[in-house]
DSSP file (Angstrom, degrees, kcal/mol; ACC not computed):
  #  RESIDUE AA STRUCTURE BP1 BP2  ACC     N-H-->O    O-->H-N    N-H-->O    O-->H-N    TCO  KAPPA ALPHA  PHI   PSI    X-CA   Y-CA   Z-CA
    1    1 A M              0   0    0      0, 0.0     4,-0.1     0, 0.0   116,-0.0   0.000 360.0 360.0 360.0 -29.2    0.0    0.0    0.0
    2    2 A L        +     0   0    0      2,-0.1     3,-0.1     3,-0.0     0, 0.0   0.619 360.0  87.7 -96.0 -14.0    2.9    2.4    0.6
    3    3 A S  S    S-     0   0    0      1,-0.1     3,-0.1     3,-0.0     0, 0.0  -0.371  90.0 -86.8 -84.2 163.7    5.1    1.3   -2.3
    4    4 A P        -     0   0    0      0, 0.0     2,-0.2     0, 0.0    -1,-0.1  -0.289  55.1 -90.5 -63.5 154.5    5.0    2.8   -5.8
    5    5 A T        -     0   0    0     -3,-0.1     2,-0.4     1,-0.1    39,-0.0  -0.479  37.5-132.7 -68.4 131.9    2.5    1.2   -8.2
    6    6 A I        -     0   0    0     -2,-0.2     2,-0.4    34,-0.1    40,-0.2  -0.715  22.9-164.2 -84.9 133.1    4.0   -1.7  -10.2
    7    7 A A        -     0   0    0     -2,-0.4    38,-0.2    38,-0.1    37,-0.1  -0.983  11.0-149.1-124.8 128.2    3.2   -1.5  -13.9
    8    8 A I        -     0   0    0     36,-2.4     5,-0.1    -2,-0.4    -2,-0.0  -0.829  27.2-120.8 -92.2 123.7    3.5   -4.3  -16.4
    9    9 A P    >>  -     0   0    0      0, 0.0     3,-1.6     0, 0.0     4,-0.7  -0.342  19.1-122.1 -61.3 143.9    4.4   -3.1  -19.9
   10   10 A K  G >4 S+     0   0    0      1,-0.3     3,-0.7     2,-0.2    -2,-0.0   0.822 109.8  63.5 -57.0 -33.5    1.8   -4.1  -22.5
   11   11 A R  G 34 S+     0   0    0      1,-0.2    -1,-0.3     2,-0.1     4,-0.2   0.741 102.4  50.1 -66.3 -21.6    4.5   -5.9  -24.6
   12   12 A L  G X> S+     0   0    0     -3,-1.6     4,-2.4     1,-0.2     3,-0.6   0.663  88.6  83.7 -88.7 -18.5    5.0   -8.4  -21.7
   13   13 A E  H <X S+     0   0    0     -4,-0.7     4,-2.5    -3,-0.7    -1,-0.2   0.869  81.0  60.4 -57.6 -42.2    1.3   -9.3  -21.1
   14   14 A P  H 34 S+     0   0    0      0, 0.0    -1,-0.2     0, 0.0    -2,-0.1   0.860 119.7  25.4 -59.5 -36.1    1.1  -12.0  -23.9
   15   15 A W  H <> S+     0   0    0     -3,-0.6     4,-0.8    -4,-0.2    -2,-0.2   0.725 122.3  53.3 -98.8 -22.8    3.7  -14.2  -22.3
   16   16 A L  H  X S+     0   0    0     -4,-2.4     4,-2.5     2,-0.2     5,-0.2   0.851  98.4  64.6 -78.7 -34.8    3.4  -13.1  -18.7
   17   17 A S  H  X S+     0   0    0     -4,-2.5     4,-2.4    -5,-0.3     5,-0.2   0.915 101.9  47.0 -58.4 -48.0   -0.4  -13.7  -18.4
   18   18 A P  H  > S+     0   0    0      0, 0.0     4,-2.5     0, 0.0    -1,-0.2   0.886 111.9  51.8 -62.5 -35.7   -0.3  -17.5  -18.9
   19   19 A I  H  X S+     0   0    0     -4,-0.8     4,-2.5     2,-0.2    -2,-0.2   0.937 111.9  45.3 -64.1 -45.4    2.6  -17.8  -16.4
   20   20 A V  H  X S+     0   0    0     -4,-2.5     4,-2.8     1,-0.2    -1,-0.2   0.878 111.5  54.6 -64.4 -37.6    0.6  -15.8  -13.8
   21   21 A G  H  X S+     0   0    0     -4,-2.4     4,-2.3    -5,-0.2    -2,-0.2   0.927 110.0  44.7 -61.2 -46.2   -2.4  -17.9  -14.6
   22   22 A V  H  X S+     0   0    0     -4,-2.5     4,-2.4     2,-0.2    -2,-0.2   0.926 114.1  49.7 -64.3 -45.1   -0.6  -21.2  -14.0
   23   23 A M  H  X S+     0   0    0     -4,-2.5     4,-2.5     1,-0.2     5,-0.2   0.918 111.4  49.2 -60.7 -42.5    0.9  -19.8  -10.8
   24   24 A S  H  X S+     0   0    0     -4,-2.8     4,-2.8     1,-0.2    -1,-0.2   0.900 110.1  52.3 -63.3 -39.8   -2.5  -18.6   -9.6
   25   25 A G  H  X S+     0   0    0     -4,-2.3     4,-2.7     2,-0.2    -2,-0.2   0.902 109.7  48.0 -62.9 -41.7   -3.9  -22.1  -10.4
   26   26 A V  H  X S+     0   0    0     -4,-2.4     4,-2.0     2,-0.2    -2,-0.2   0.943 114.6  45.3 -64.5 -46.4   -1.3  -23.8   -8.4
   27   27 A V  H  X S+     0   0    0     -4,-2.5     4,-2.3     1,-0.2     6,-0.5   0.914 115.0  47.9 -63.8 -42.2   -1.7  -21.5   -5.4
   28   28 A T  H  X S+     0   0    0     -4,-2.8     4,-2.8     1,-0.2    -1,-0.2   0.909 111.0  51.0 -65.3 -41.8   -5.5  -21.8   -5.6
   29   29 A G  H  < S+     0   0    0     -4,-2.7    -1,-0.2    -5,-0.2    -2,-0.2   0.856 116.2  41.6 -62.6 -35.4   -5.4  -25.6   -5.9
   30   30 A A  H  < S+     0   0    0     -4,-2.0    -2,-0.2    -5,-0.2    -1,-0.2   0.815 134.0  16.2 -80.8 -31.7   -3.2  -25.8   -2.9
   31   31 A T  H  < S-     0   0    0     -4,-2.3    -3,-0.2     2,-0.2    -2,-0.2   0.674  87.2-126.2-118.2 -24.3   -4.9  -23.2   -0.7
   32   32 A G  S  < S+     0   0    0     -4,-2.8     2,-0.5    -5,-0.4    -4,-0.2   0.526  73.3 121.2  81.1   6.1   -8.4  -22.6   -2.1
   33   33 A V        -     0   0    0     -6,-0.5    -1,-0.3     1,-0.1    -2,-0.2  -0.910  47.7-165.0-108.2 128.5   -7.6  -18.9   -2.2
   34   34 A F        +     0   0    0     -2,-0.5     4,-0.2     1,-0.2     5,-0.2   0.376  65.3  87.5 -91.4   2.9   -7.7  -17.1   -5.5
   35   35 A V     >  +     0   0    0      3,-0.1     4,-2.9     2,-0.1    -1,-0.2   0.922  60.8  94.7 -78.8 -48.3   -5.8  -13.9   -4.6
   36   36 A I  T  4 S-     0   0    0      1,-0.3    -9,-0.1     2,-0.2    -8,-0.1  -0.792 101.5  -9.7-102.6 133.3   -2.1  -14.5   -5.2
   37   37 A P  T  > S+     0   0    0      0, 0.0     4,-1.8     0, 0.0    -1,-0.3  -0.936 126.4  66.7 -94.5   9.3   -0.6  -13.8   -7.7
   38   38 A A  H  > S+     0   0    0     -4,-0.2     4,-3.0     1,-0.2     5,-0.2   0.919 100.0  48.9 -60.9 -48.3   -3.7  -12.9   -9.9
   39   39 A V  H  X S+     0   0    0     -4,-2.9     4,-2.6     1,-0.2     5,-0.2   0.949 113.0  44.6 -63.6 -51.1   -4.8   -9.8   -8.0
   40   40 A P  H  > S+     0   0    0      0, 0.0     4,-1.6     0, 0.0    -1,-0.2   0.894 115.0  50.8 -59.2 -36.2   -1.5   -8.0   -7.8
   41   41 A Y  H  X S+     0   0    0     -4,-1.8     4,-0.5     2,-0.2     3,-0.3   0.953 110.9  47.1 -65.3 -48.8   -0.9   -8.9  -11.5
   42   42 A L  H ><>S+     0   0    0     -4,-3.0     3,-1.0     1,-0.2     5,-0.6   0.884 111.5  52.1 -60.4 -37.2   -4.3   -7.6  -12.6
   43   43 A Q  H ><5S+     0   0    0     -4,-2.6     3,-1.1     1,-0.2    -1,-0.2   0.823 104.1  57.8 -66.5 -29.3   -3.7   -4.4  -10.6
   44   44 A S  H 3<5S+     0   0    0     -4,-1.6   -36,-2.4    -3,-0.3    -1,-0.2   0.576  88.3  76.0 -78.0  -8.3   -0.3   -4.0  -12.3
   45   45 A L  T <<5S-     0   0    0     -3,-1.0    -1,-0.2    -4,-0.5    -2,-0.1   0.535 103.9-121.6 -83.3  -4.4   -1.9   -3.9  -15.7
   46   46 A G  T < 5 +     0   0    0     -3,-1.1    -2,-0.1   -40,-0.2    -3,-0.1   0.814  49.5 169.3  73.3  29.4   -3.2   -0.3  -15.2
   47   47 A L      < -     0   0    0     -5,-0.6    -1,-0.2     1,-0.1     2,-0.0  -0.391  37.3-109.1 -72.3 151.7   -6.9   -1.1  -15.7
   48   48 A Q     >  -     0   0    0     -2,-0.1     4,-3.1     1,-0.1     5,-0.2  -0.317  40.6 -95.3 -70.9 165.5   -9.5    1.4  -14.8
   49   49 A K  H  > S+     0   0    0      1,-0.2     4,-2.5     2,-0.2     5,-0.2   0.919 125.3  42.4 -49.6 -55.3  -11.7    0.7  -11.7
   50   50 A D  H  > S+     0   0    0      1,-0.2     4,-2.2     2,-0.2    -1,-0.2   0.869 114.9  50.3 -65.2 -37.1  -14.6   -0.9  -13.6
   51   51 A E  H  > S+     0   0    0      2,-0.2     4,-2.7     1,-0.2    -1,-0.2   0.902 111.1  49.9 -64.9 -41.7  -12.2   -2.9  -15.9
   52   52 A L  H  X S+     0   0    0     -4,-3.1     4,-3.0     2,-0.2     5,-0.2   0.933 111.0  48.1 -64.2 -46.0  -10.3   -4.1  -12.8
   53   53 A V  H  X S+     0   0    0     -4,-2.5     4,-2.6    -5,-0.2    -1,-0.2   0.908 113.1  48.8 -62.1 -41.0  -13.5   -5.2  -11.0
   54   54 A Q  H  X S+     0   0    0     -4,-2.2     4,-2.4     2,-0.2    -2,-0.2   0.916 112.3  47.6 -64.1 -42.7  -14.6   -7.0  -14.2
   55   55 A A  H  X S+     0   0    0     -4,-2.7     4,-2.5     2,-0.2    -2,-0.2   0.907 113.7  47.9 -64.2 -41.9  -11.3   -8.7  -14.6
   56   56 A L  H  X S+     0   0    0     -4,-3.0     4,-2.8     2,-0.2     5,-0.2   0.907 111.2  50.8 -64.1 -41.6  -11.3   -9.8  -11.0
   57   57 A G  H  X S+     0   0    0     -4,-2.6     4,-2.2    -5,-0.2    -2,-0.2   0.916 112.1  46.5 -62.2 -43.4  -14.8  -11.1  -11.2
   58   58 A L  H  X S+     0   0    0     -4,-2.4     4,-2.6     2,-0.2     5,-0.2   0.922 113.3  49.5 -64.1 -44.4  -14.0  -13.1  -14.3
   59   59 A S  H  X S+     0   0    0     -4,-2.5     4,-2.4     1,-0.2    -2,-0.2   0.923 113.3  45.6 -60.3 -45.9  -10.8  -14.5  -12.6
   60   60 A F  H  X S+     0   0    0     -4,-2.8     4,-2.3     2,-0.2    -1,-0.2   0.855 112.4  51.7 -68.6 -34.5  -12.7  -15.4   -9.5
   61   61 A T  H  X S+     0   0    0     -4,-2.2     4,-2.3    -5,-0.2    -2,-0.2   0.938 112.5  44.1 -66.2 -47.3  -15.5  -17.0  -11.5
   62   62 A V  H  X S+     0   0    0     -4,-2.6     4,-2.6     1,-0.2    -2,-0.2   0.919 114.9  50.0 -63.3 -42.7  -13.2  -19.2  -13.6
   63   63 A S  H  X S+     0   0    0     -4,-2.4     4,-2.7    -5,-0.2    -2,-0.2   0.899 110.7  49.9 -63.6 -40.5  -11.2  -20.1  -10.4
   64   64 A T  H  X S+     0   0    0     -4,-2.3     4,-2.6     2,-0.2    -1,-0.2   0.914 111.8  47.1 -64.3 -43.3  -14.4  -21.0   -8.6
   65   65 A I  H  X S+     0   0    0     -4,-2.3     4,-2.4     2,-0.2    -2,-0.2   0.917 114.0  47.8 -65.5 -43.0  -15.6  -23.2  -11.4
   66   66 A A  H  X S+     0   0    0     -4,-2.6     4,-2.3     2,-0.2    -2,-0.2   0.909 112.2  49.4 -64.1 -41.5  -12.2  -24.9  -11.7
   67   67 A L  H  X S+     0   0    0     -4,-2.7     4,-2.5     2,-0.2    -2,-0.2   0.915 110.8  50.0 -64.8 -41.4  -12.0  -25.5   -8.0
   68   68 A A  H  X S+     0   0    0     -4,-2.6     4,-2.7     1,-0.2    -1,-0.2   0.909 110.2  51.1 -62.0 -40.9  -15.6  -27.0   -8.0
   69   69 A G  H  X S+     0   0    0     -4,-2.4     4,-2.5     2,-0.2    -2,-0.2   0.904 110.2  48.9 -62.9 -40.4  -14.5  -29.3  -10.9
   70   70 A G  H  X S+     0   0    0     -4,-2.3     4,-1.3     2,-0.2    -2,-0.2   0.900 112.2  47.9 -65.1 -41.2  -11.5  -30.4   -8.9
   71   71 A L  H  <>S+     0   0    0     -4,-2.5     5,-3.0     2,-0.2     6,-0.9   0.914 112.8  48.9 -64.7 -41.8  -13.6  -31.1   -5.8
   72   72 A L  H ><5S+     0   0    0     -4,-2.7     3,-1.4     4,-0.2    -2,-0.2   0.911 109.2  52.7 -63.3 -43.0  -16.1  -33.0   -7.9
   73   73 A A  H 3<5S+     0   0    0     -4,-2.5    -1,-0.2     1,-0.3    -2,-0.2   0.794 113.1  44.6 -64.0 -28.0  -13.3  -35.0   -9.6
   74   74 A H  T 3<5S-     0   0    0     -4,-1.3    -1,-0.3    -3,-0.2    -2,-0.2   0.233 115.8-111.8-102.2  11.8  -12.0  -36.0   -6.2
   75   75 A G  T < 5S+     0   0    0     -3,-1.4    -3,-0.2    -4,-0.1    -2,-0.1   0.727  88.5 112.8  70.2  21.7  -15.3  -36.8   -4.6
   76   76 A A      < +     0   0    0     -5,-3.0     2,-0.7    -6,-0.2    -4,-0.2   0.400  42.6 102.0-105.9   0.9  -15.2  -33.9   -2.2
   77   77 A F        -     0   0    0     -6,-0.9     2,-0.7    -5,-0.1     5,-0.0  -0.784  61.4-156.2 -87.7 114.2  -18.1  -31.9   -3.8
   78   78 A R    >   -     0   0    0     -2,-0.7     3,-1.5     1,-0.2     4,-0.2  -0.815  14.2-165.7-101.3 111.5  -21.0  -32.5   -1.5
   79   79 A L  G >  S+     0   0    0     -2,-0.7     3,-1.5     1,-0.3     4,-0.4   0.774  86.0  69.6 -64.8 -25.5  -24.4  -32.0   -3.1
   80   80 A D  G 3  S+     0   0    0      1,-0.3    -1,-0.3     2,-0.1     4,-0.2   0.704 100.9  48.2 -66.5 -16.6  -26.1  -31.9    0.3
   81   81 A Q  G <> S+     0   0    0     -3,-1.5     4,-2.1     1,-0.1    -1,-0.3   0.377  83.9  94.3-100.8   2.6  -24.4  -28.5    0.8
   82   82 A L  H <> S+     0   0    0     -3,-1.5     4,-2.6     1,-0.2     5,-0.2   0.887  82.0  53.4 -61.9 -41.6  -25.4  -27.0   -2.5
   83   83 A G  H  > S+     0   0    0     -4,-0.4     4,-2.0     2,-0.2    -1,-0.2   0.900 110.1  47.6 -61.7 -42.3  -28.6  -25.4   -1.1
   84   84 A L  H  > S+     0   0    0     -4,-0.2     4,-1.5     2,-0.2    -1,-0.2   0.900 111.5  50.8 -65.1 -40.7  -26.6  -23.6    1.6
   85   85 A S  H  < S+     0   0    0     -4,-2.1     4,-0.5     1,-0.2    -2,-0.2   0.912 110.1  49.3 -63.2 -43.0  -24.0  -22.5   -1.0
   86   86 A L  H >< S+     0   0    0     -4,-2.6     3,-1.0     1,-0.2     4,-0.4   0.858 107.3  55.6 -65.5 -34.2  -26.8  -21.1   -3.2
   87   87 A L  H >< S+     0   0    0     -4,-2.0     3,-1.2     1,-0.2    -1,-0.2   0.846  99.9  60.3 -65.3 -33.1  -28.2  -19.3   -0.2
   88   88 A A  T 3X S+     0   0    0     -4,-1.5     4,-1.2     1,-0.2    -1,-0.2   0.654  88.6  73.4 -68.1 -15.0  -24.8  -17.6    0.4
   89   89 A V  H <> S+     0   0    0     -3,-1.0     4,-2.9    -4,-0.5    -1,-0.2   0.818  84.4  68.1 -69.3 -29.2  -25.1  -16.1   -3.1
   90   90 A I  H <> S+     0   0    0     -3,-1.2     4,-2.1    -4,-0.4    -1,-0.2   0.950 104.0  39.1 -59.7 -53.7  -27.8  -13.6   -1.8
   91   91 A P  H  > S+     0   0    0      0, 0.0     4,-2.4     0, 0.0    -1,-0.2   0.841 114.1  57.0 -66.9 -27.5  -25.4  -11.6    0.5
   92   92 A A  H  X S+     0   0    0     -4,-1.2     4,-2.2     2,-0.2    -2,-0.2   0.927 108.0  46.2 -65.7 -43.4  -22.7  -11.9   -2.2
   93   93 A L  H  X S+     0   0    0     -4,-2.9     4,-2.3     2,-0.2    -1,-0.2   0.898 111.8  51.7 -65.3 -38.6  -25.0  -10.2   -4.7
   94   94 A F  H  X S+     0   0    0     -4,-2.1     4,-2.7    -5,-0.2    -2,-0.2   0.918 109.8  49.7 -61.2 -43.2  -26.0   -7.6   -2.2
   95   95 A G  H  X S+     0   0    0     -4,-2.4     4,-2.7     1,-0.2    -2,-0.2   0.878 109.9  50.9 -61.9 -39.8  -22.2   -6.9   -1.6
   96   96 A M  H  X S+     0   0    0     -4,-2.2     4,-2.1     2,-0.2    -1,-0.2   0.917 111.1  48.2 -64.5 -42.5  -21.6   -6.6   -5.3
   97   97 A W  H  X S+     0   0    0     -4,-2.3     4,-1.4     2,-0.2    -2,-0.2   0.937 114.8  44.7 -61.7 -48.4  -24.5   -4.1   -5.7
   98   98 A L  H  X S+     0   0    0     -4,-2.7     4,-2.3     1,-0.2    -2,-0.2   0.894 111.6  53.8 -64.7 -40.3  -23.3   -2.1   -2.7
   99   99 A G  H  X S+     0   0    0     -4,-2.7     4,-3.0     1,-0.2    -1,-0.2   0.869 104.5  54.8 -60.7 -38.6  -19.7   -2.3   -4.0
  100  100 A S  H  X S+     0   0    0     -4,-2.1     4,-1.1     2,-0.2    -1,-0.2   0.862 108.9  48.3 -64.9 -34.8  -20.7   -0.9   -7.4
  101  101 A I  H  X S+     0   0    0     -4,-1.4     4,-0.7     2,-0.2     3,-0.3   0.934 114.4  44.7 -69.2 -46.4  -22.3    2.1   -5.8
  102  102 A V  H >X S+     0   0    0     -4,-2.3     3,-1.2     1,-0.2     4,-0.9   0.909 108.5  58.2 -63.6 -41.6  -19.2    2.8   -3.6
  103  103 A R  H 3< S+     0   0    0     -4,-3.0     3,-0.4     1,-0.3    -1,-0.2   0.823 103.3  53.0 -60.0 -32.1  -16.9    2.2   -6.5
  104  104 A Q  H 3< S+     0   0    0     -4,-1.1    -1,-0.3    -3,-0.3    -2,-0.2   0.702 110.0  49.0 -74.9 -19.1  -18.6    5.0   -8.5
  105  105 A K  H << S+     0   0    0     -3,-1.2     2,-0.3    -4,-0.7    -1,-0.2   0.552 101.0  68.9 -99.7  -8.7  -18.1    7.5   -5.7
  106  106 A I  S  < S-     0   0    0     -4,-0.9     0, 0.0    -3,-0.4     0, 0.0  -0.755  82.4-104.7-114.5 160.4  -14.4    7.1   -4.8
  107  107 A S     >  -     0   0    0     -2,-0.3     4,-2.7     1,-0.1     5,-0.2  -0.350  32.4-112.2 -74.7 158.3  -11.2    7.9   -6.6
  108  108 A P  H  > S+     0   0    0      0, 0.0     4,-2.8     0, 0.0     5,-0.2   0.883 118.8  52.9 -57.0 -39.1   -9.1    5.2   -8.3
  109  109 A K  H  > S+     0   0    0      2,-0.2     4,-2.3     1,-0.2     5,-0.2   0.929 111.7  44.5 -64.8 -43.9   -6.3    5.8   -5.7
  110  110 A T  H  > S+     0   0    0      2,-0.2     4,-2.7     1,-0.2     5,-0.2   0.902 112.7  53.0 -64.5 -41.2   -8.8    5.3   -2.8
  111  111 A F  H  X S+     0   0    0     -4,-2.7     4,-2.6     2,-0.2    -2,-0.2   0.936 110.0  47.3 -58.6 -48.5  -10.3    2.3   -4.5
  112  112 A R  H  X S+     0   0    0     -4,-2.8     4,-2.4     1,-0.2     5,-0.2   0.924 113.0  48.7 -61.5 -44.9   -6.9    0.7   -4.9
  113  113 A G  H  X S+     0   0    0     -4,-2.3     4,-2.4     1,-0.2    -1,-0.2   0.902 112.6  47.6 -61.7 -42.2   -6.0    1.4   -1.3
  114  114 A C  H  X S+     0   0    0     -4,-2.7     4,-2.6     2,-0.2    -1,-0.2   0.895 110.1  52.9 -67.4 -38.8   -9.3    0.0    0.0
  115  115 A S  H  X S+     0   0    0     -4,-2.6     4,-2.1    -5,-0.2    -2,-0.2   0.944 112.6  44.2 -60.4 -48.0   -8.9   -3.1   -2.2
  116  116 A L  H  X S+     0   0    0     -4,-2.4     4,-2.2     1,-0.2    -1,-0.2   0.887 111.9  52.9 -65.0 -38.7   -5.4   -3.8   -0.8
  117  117 A L  H  X S+     0   0    0     -4,-2.4     4,-2.5     1,-0.2    -1,-0.2   0.926 109.2  49.0 -64.0 -43.1   -6.6   -3.1    2.8
  118  118 A F  H  X S+     0   0    0     -4,-2.6     4,-2.6     1,-0.2    -1,-0.2   0.886 110.6  51.5 -63.3 -37.6   -9.5   -5.6    2.4
  119  119 A L  H  X S+     0   0    0     -4,-2.1     4,-2.4     2,-0.2    -1,-0.2   0.885 109.9  49.5 -65.5 -37.6   -7.0   -8.2    1.0
  120  120 A I  H  X S+     0   0    0     -4,-2.2     4,-2.6     2,-0.2    -2,-0.2   0.925 111.7  48.2 -64.2 -45.3   -4.7   -7.7    4.0
  121  121 A V  H  X S+     0   0    0     -4,-2.5     4,-2.6     1,-0.2    -2,-0.2   0.924 111.7  50.1 -62.9 -43.4   -7.6   -8.0    6.4
  122  122 A L  H  X S+     0   0    0     -4,-2.6     4,-2.5     1,-0.2    -1,-0.2   0.917 111.1  49.0 -61.2 -42.7   -8.7  -11.2    4.7
  123  123 A G  H  X S+     0   0    0     -4,-2.4     4,-2.3     2,-0.2    -2,-0.2   0.901 111.8  48.5 -63.1 -41.1   -5.2  -12.6    4.8
  124  124 A L  H  X S+     0   0    0     -4,-2.6     4,-2.8     2,-0.2     5,-0.2   0.902 111.6  50.0 -65.5 -40.5   -4.9  -11.8    8.5
  125  125 A E  H  X S+     0   0    0     -4,-2.6     4,-2.4     2,-0.2    -2,-0.2   0.924 112.2  46.9 -64.7 -43.3   -8.3  -13.4    9.2
  126  126 A L  H  X S+     0   0    0     -4,-2.5     4,-1.7     2,-0.2    -1,-0.2   0.888 114.3  47.5 -63.8 -39.9   -7.3  -16.6    7.3
  127  127 A S  H  X S+     0   0    0     -4,-2.3     4,-1.5     2,-0.2    -2,-0.2   0.922 112.7  48.2 -67.0 -45.1   -4.0  -16.7    9.1
  128  128 A A  H  X S+     0   0    0     -4,-2.8     4,-3.2     1,-0.2     5,-0.4   0.892 109.9  52.9 -63.8 -39.8   -5.5  -16.2   12.5
  129  129 A A  H  X S+     0   0    0     -4,-2.4     4,-1.6     1,-0.2    -1,-0.2   0.885 109.5  48.3 -63.6 -38.3   -8.2  -18.8   11.9
  130  130 A S  H  < S+     0   0    0     -4,-1.7    -1,-0.2     1,-0.2    -2,-0.2   0.776 118.7  40.3 -73.9 -24.6   -5.5  -21.4   10.9
  131  131 A V  H  < S+     0   0    0     -4,-1.5    -2,-0.2    -5,-0.1    -1,-0.2   0.882 124.7  31.7 -87.6 -43.3   -3.5  -20.6   14.0
  132  132 A F  H  < S+     0   0    0     -4,-3.2     2,-0.5    -5,-0.2    -3,-0.2   0.657 102.5  77.3 -97.4 -16.9   -6.2  -20.2   16.7
  133  133 A L  S  < S-     0   0    0     -4,-1.6     0, 0.0    -5,-0.4     0, 0.0  -0.822  72.2-138.3 -98.9 131.3   -8.9  -22.5   15.6
  134  134 A S        -     0   0    0     -2,-0.5     3,-0.1     1,-0.1    -2,-0.1  -0.506  32.7 -95.1 -80.8 154.2   -8.5  -26.2   16.3
  135  135 A P        -     0   0    0      0, 0.0    -1,-0.1     0, 0.0     5,-0.1  -0.311  51.4 -89.0 -65.9 153.3   -9.6  -28.7   13.6
  136  136 A P    >>  -     0   0    0      0, 0.0     4,-1.8     0, 0.0     3,-1.0  -0.214  36.6-112.3 -59.8 154.7  -13.1  -30.1   13.9
  137  137 A K  H 3> S+     0   0    0      1,-0.3     4,-2.6     2,-0.2     5,-0.2   0.844 115.9  59.3 -61.3 -35.4  -13.4  -33.3   16.0
  138  138 A H  H 3> S+     0   0    0      1,-0.2     4,-1.2     2,-0.2    -1,-0.3   0.808 105.4  50.6 -65.3 -26.6  -14.3  -35.4   12.9
  139  139 A V  H <> S+     0   0    0     -3,-1.0     4,-0.8     2,-0.2    -1,-0.2   0.911 111.0  47.5 -73.0 -43.8  -10.9  -34.4   11.4
  140  140 A L  H >< S+     0   0    0     -4,-1.8     3,-0.6     1,-0.2    -2,-0.2   0.884 110.9  52.1 -62.6 -38.2   -9.1  -35.4   14.5
  141  141 A A  H 3< S+     0   0    0     -4,-2.6    -1,-0.2     1,-0.2    -2,-0.2   0.825 109.0  50.4 -69.0 -30.6  -11.0  -38.7   14.7
  142  142 A A  H 3< S+     0   0    0     -4,-1.2    -1,-0.2    -5,-0.2    -2,-0.2   0.614  88.3 100.5 -82.3 -12.3  -10.0  -39.5   11.0
  143  143 A T  S << S-     0   0    0     -4,-0.8     2,-0.1    -3,-0.6    -4,-0.0  -0.604  81.4-117.1 -77.9 125.8   -6.3  -38.8   11.6
  144  144 A P        -     0   0    0      0, 0.0     2,-0.4     0, 0.0    -1,-0.1  -0.372  26.4-139.5 -62.0 135.4   -4.3  -42.0   12.1
  145  145 A Q              0   0    0      1,-0.1    -4,-0.0    -4,-0.1     0, 0.0  -0.781 360.0 360.0 -96.2 139.2   -2.7  -42.2   15.5
  146  146 A S              0   0    0     -2,-0.4    -1,-0.1     0, 0.0     0, 0.0   0.439 360.0 360.0-101.6 360.0    0.8  -43.5   15.9
């Protein structure tokens, strides 16, 4: 947030984009988190606010579909939770609507700073959850004891 903005020259995009895509896929497959390195890369392309949000939305949609396909292929996609997942779409759509209103009212610099701040908060929350929350009992029960 305090460093200068990184800019990727247009001439590098054709060969750099697939590399970043593969790296993002590996990180997403390992962690389930779509952010690194896709978001910083997309931000470095110098897109306008609306273009950046559209690119991020497309990236997250493709990543979500690919992750669902991977879960389905490995038998970890549970249809009994599909209703709950669909119900979670309602607050997500509300957040998108509210975000579009806020995005129109703030400057690009403020938008970029807020985006990075929210990503930092999300990273801290995920880190804290992994450190301070113990695994569910069914996970502990399934773990082989030596």
